[in-house]
Residue, then its C-alpha position, 0 to 999 in steps of 0.5 A: s500500500v502507498s503511504r499517506f504521508f511523506p517527509k517534506v524535506v524528502v519530497a523536493f529531493v525526489f523530484c529533482v533526482m528523477q532519471a531517464g528509465v530507458h536510455t543510459s547516457s555516456v556520463r552515467s556509464l563513466r561513473y565509478g563503480w564495482l567494475a572500475y574497482a575490479l579493473g584496478e582503480r584504487t584510491t590510496p595512491r592518489l592521497k597525499q599530505n593535504s588530502k584532508i577534509i577540513t571544516l571551519d566552524g563558528n558562530l554567525s559572521s565569525g570570519k570562518g568563511a574568509l579564513a576558509q578561502k585563504l586556507a584553501d588557496k594556501l594549501g591547494m585545496l578545494y573550497m566549498p562555501e556553506p550550503d544554503t537552502f538552494y544547494l540542491d539547485k546548484m547540485t542539479g545545475e539549475k540556471e535559476p533557483l526553483p521555488v521554495d516548494f521544491n527546496g525544503m518548503c522552508s525559508l531562512e529569512k522567515f526563521y529569523t523574522d518569525p522563529k516561532a512560526a506556527d507552520g513549523n518552518s523552523y524545524r523544517l529549515q533545520m532538517w532541510m539544512y542538515t540534509m543539504r550539509l550531508l549532501q555537500y559533505a558527500d560531494a566533498l568526500e567524493h572529490l577527495l577520494t576521486t581526485g586526491q585534492g583536499v576540501i575545506l568546508e564551512r561547517s558540516p553535518f557533524s556540527d549542524t546540531v549546534f543550531l538544533e540545540a539553540m533552537f530548542k533552548e530558545g523554544y523555537i522547536r518542540k521536544e519531538c523535533v529534537q528526538h526526530y532529528n537525533e534519530i535521523k542523525g544517528i542513522s545517517i552520520c555514522e555512514f560517513l568519515p568525520p573531518h580530519l580537522v575542525i578549526y573553530v573561530d571564536l567570536p563572542a556572541e555580543d560581537v556577533q550580534k553587532k556584526l549582524k546589525q551592521s550587515g545589509k540583510s534586514y532579517l539579520q538585524n534583530v537576531p536575539l543575543t540569547y540565540l547566538k549565545s546558545i550556539e556559542d555554548s553548544y559549540k564549546k560544551s557539546f560539539l567541540p569536546k565530542i568531535s575532538e575524540t575523532s578529529e584534530v581541533l584547532a581553536y582561534d579567536a577572531t583576531q588570531a584567525q586573520d593570521v593565515e600563515r600561523v594557522v597553516e603552520d599549526i596545521d603542519y605541526l598536527k600528526f593526524e594520529k587519531g580517528p577512523w581515517l587511520e583504519q581505511d584501506d582501498v576496500t573501505y574507500h571503494h565502499m565509501r565512493m560508491l555511497v557518496e556518488d549516489k546522492q539519492k541514497v545519501a538523501t534517503l538516509t535522512h528519511i524515516p517513516k515517522f509522522l511529524p506535523e512540521i515536516t510531513i505532507g499529505a498524499h494529496d499535497y504531494d501529488e499536487k506538488y509533483y505535477a507542479y514540478k513536472s510542469l516546470p520547463g525542462k522537468k517533464y523528462a530527464p535532462g536532455y530529453n525535454a523538447d520544450v527547453g530546446d533539447k534536440y535529437i532526443w530520439l537518437k539518445 
């Protein structure tokens, strides 16, 4: 039987990953798979000193983004900016962002202006952002294992919980939402290797609030100090102690973080002698590559058949949104098979 309800955070992803069911493109046939491994494709030979996953963490407007970019340039690594609610559109190559109905049905601006919205936007946003971080982290691992080039990210699915804890502490979400999130994270994050290194940029909540008031985004003008303080506390009391068990951790205040040369020097001194990365070999890397290149499988890790009003959509609404998505230009069939957007020679593909 068909379920009557669907998680809203999964609906958008299902729409966007539909593939042609008859033809197989040359791009798809070139994807890494078991045959490539059987024919001798191996990961370990391409891993070098800087073949690392590094995440930059910190409160809002703490300066982690600027440091991440400079570190990537210095270390010859790929920089991935923090994902937003439209990260899925970037993954699928959309020229313009699709409506929010196909991007988690949530709004970051609405969260900051009305964090206690009765429609459940706050938790819907939190769950969607966790999924986006998970997909980006899968992209980062795929890049590292495929090319050997290290990746630097702003935050990760491992640190995403600091926002959940702050939301709950401020009364933005219910206890049932926290339980649901922890259950989802428990069955999904365990499939991924943690960052080699976490760099935390410490900027006091009071200074964060001042910087937000000076920003050009009106919806950030009135972010409560208590919320920012909760994020700071969650980082220091929960996330950093936990992640230090498996990853190297470096912490700097906002002024120290501007000295990129010092940070690079500190990274060079690290021995990276802890964590599950030390236990990996070509067999485990093979299985990891198979997982992270299958983004639909990664997204499915965040789906459990559990009713929660904030993130659940009825079957009739799902049907309506499904046909609304299919009616968009170029969405009726898989990419390359839509005459309405100028695709040609479809019958030859």
